[in-house]
N, C-alpha and C positions, 0 to 999 in steps of 0.2 A: 444465633443470627447467621444466615447463609453468606458465605464469602462471595462477593461479586467478582466476576471474571470477564475480561475483555480480550478477544482474540482477533488480531489483524492477520489477513491472509494476502500475500503479495507475490510478485514474480521474481524480483531481484533484490539483493542487498542494496540498500539506500532508499527503496520504495517507501519505507516507513517514515521518511521525511514528510509525507503527506499528513501524518497524524502524530508527529513527534510531540507537539505541545499537548495533544489530547492524552497521550500515554503518560506524560509527566503529571498532568492535572489529576487524572483519575488515580494514579499511584498515591498522590497525597491524600486521597479520599479513602484509601484502604483497598482499592480494587487491584486484584492480581491480574497482570497483563502477560500476554503471550504473542509471539509472532511466528508465522509460517512463511517459508520462501520456497517457491517451486524450483528455483535454480540458484546457482552461486554466481551468476553474472559472468560466465566464462568468456563471453565475447564482447564485453564492454571495453570502453576506452581505458588506456593506461596513461594517466597524466604525467608520470615520471617513470622512464624506463628503469630507473634504479629500484623501483618498488616491486616490480613483477615482470614476468614474461607472459606471452600468450599461453604457454604451457602451465604456468603456476598461478595465473590470475584467479581461477576459481578458489584455490586454497587461500590465497591472500585475501580475497574479498570475504570469504567466510570469517576469517579472523578479524577483519575490520568490522564486520557485522556484529560479531560477539562483543567487541569493544563498544560499539554504538549502543547495543542492547543494554550493556552495563550502565552506560551513561544515562539511558532512558529508564532505568530501574525495571526493565523487562525481565520477568522471572523465568520464562520458558521460551525456548527457541527451537524450531524444527526446520530441517531442510528436506525437501521431498526427493532430491537427488537427480533431477533432470538437468539437461544442458540448456543454457541460454540459447534461444532461437534466433537472436539477432533481429535487426529491424526488418520490416516487411520488404520482400523482394531481394533479400541478400542470400548468398549461397548457404549460410548457416541454417536457413529455414528447412533445408532438405536433409540435414544431418539426422540420422536415425535416432540419435540420442536427444534431439531437440525436444523441448517441452511440447511444442505444438504437434509433434509426431507421436506423442504418448497415447496409450489406450485410455479413453475417457473413463471406463469402468475402474481401471487401476488407479488413476489420479483421484477420482471421487472416493474410492475405498481408502486411500491413504489419508485423505482429509477427514473422512468419517471416523477413522481410528483416532485421530488427534482430537476431534471434537468430543468423542465419547470418553477419552482419557481426561482432557482438560475441563470439560463440562462448563463452557462459558455461557453466560446469559446473553451476551451481545457479541456479534461478529461484524467485522468491517472488511471490505475488499474494494477493488476498483469498480467503477461504473462500466456500462457496456461499451463505452468508447475507449476504455483503458487509459483515460486521461489525455492521451495524444495518439492513440491508434497502434501502440506497440502490440505485435501479435501475442506475446506472452502475457501482457496485461489483460488482453481480451480473453485469453484462454483461462486465466486464473479467475476472472469474473464469472465465467460460465461454470467452471467446476466448483467454485465455492458456493454459488447459488444452488447447484444441484446437491452438494453435500449438506447444506443447511437442511434441506428437506429429507434427504436419505438418512441422516443421523438420527432423526426422530422416528423413523420407521423400523420397528424391530424385525420386520420381514427382510429388509435389505441388510446385507453384510452382517448376518447374525453372529458370525465368528469373531467380530471386532468389538464385542462387549455390549453391555446394556444400552438400549436406545437412550438418546438424550435430545430433548427438544430445546433448542436455542430460542430464547425469547424474541430477539430482534436481529434483523440483518440490515446493515446500512451499506450504501455505496459511498465512496469518498472520491472527490476530485477537486480541482480548482473550480471556483464559480465561473460560469461563462463570462460574466462581466469582467472578472479579473483577467481572464485570458485575452479578452478583447482589449483591455487596457494595456497589457504588456505588448501585444502585437502592434498596436497603434504606436506605442513609444518606439519600438524597434524600427518600424517603418519610417518614422520621422527622422531617425538617425541614419536612414538609408542602408540599414543592414540587410544583407541577403543571406538568410539562414533558414534551415528547415522549419524552425519555429515560426518565422514570419510568413511562411507559405501555408500554414495551417488555416483552415476556414474556421474562424472563431465561433461560427454558429453551428458547428458540427462536433465540437469537443467540449469537455468539461460538463459540469452540472448546470442545467438551466436554473437561473436564480429562483424562479418560481417553484422549483421542485425541492429546494433545500429546506429540510425540516429542522436541522440542528446546525447552528452557526456559532462555533465556540470562539470566543476571544482568548487567544493564547499568547498575547503580547508579553505577559509577565514571564513566560517561559522562554523568551527569545535567546537569552544567553545559554541556557541549558540545551536548547535545540541546536544552537550553533556548535556547541561543544560535541554533541553527539554526531552531527553532520560532518564535523572535521575528522572524525574517525575514519571516514571513507576516503582515505588519502589517494587511492588510485583514481578516484573520480574528480579530484580537486584540480581541474585544469584552469589556470588563471587566464588563459587566452580565449576562452569561449565567449560568445556574445552574452550569455547569461551573467558571466562574471563582471561585465562592464556596466550592468544596470546600477544606477545610483542607489546608495544605501537607503535613502528615504523611500524610494519606490519599492525596493526589496522588502523593507520592513512592513510596508502596507500590504504587500503581496503575502507575506508570511504571518501576519498578525491574526488571521482567522483561518480556522480549519472547518471545512464544510462537509455535511453529510446529508444523504437522502435516505429516509426510511423506506425500505423496499417491501418488507413483509414483517409482520409482528403477530405474536401470539398473545400479547398483553394489551392491545389497544393502540390507537394512533397517537403520535406526538401532537401536543397542542401548542399553538403559537405562544412564544415567550418562554417555554419550558427550557429549551436549550440544554437538554440532558439526555445523553445516550441511554441512561438507565431509568428514564422516566417510566413509571408504572411497573418496573421490574420488582417483584416482591423480594 
């Protein structure tokens, strides 16, 4: 029997929070899981100055990610080695080491090498909006989509090992209805935050395009344990931290995916399985 493998490809440590329950659920079903990160989140926030400095943040966040991966039972972890590009319009965008400044052929090649080594049947990355428009999220969406196709083509990157055709590629994000719900709640509280200024009709997955909607409520405690490993990101003073627990649980209880391309047929209503039709 062929071992099933699931590969998530993201931009920064903690992005796997989008699929934490999914990783836990499929682990219990015997699926081997792996995660790829384009950067180490070097220009992210530091919740507590005692935890890291701007100079050490990348190293600290890598170690936090390794602890979170252990909590999620993720067996393989890769870092592509690029620098966090920061939010759109910030000076970090122009840093020569920034992910968005990288050579597309180089990035795709690194991903192709991982795909051919790990040989997953299912891959997951951000949708084209990057969830909320972060430049690195959008970049990893583009490069992962390209690598899905390139890895199956023996003519491309022949030096990186035998071609491997991934069965299915999914995009993940919050459902647009969920983003709308959260923004409406924040606006009712008169919060003025970057999140409240998002156009809910421009970000997240349109609900009608969601093909797999996993109920991961049973994994809430394990997800929270993994998320807590990202200590440098745990700022109790953010708007998101003030959201009532009941609303947060509703927000986190489902993880949503859009099937973008498949070599084994389309998902059918009610299947709710990333590995549906995968032999």
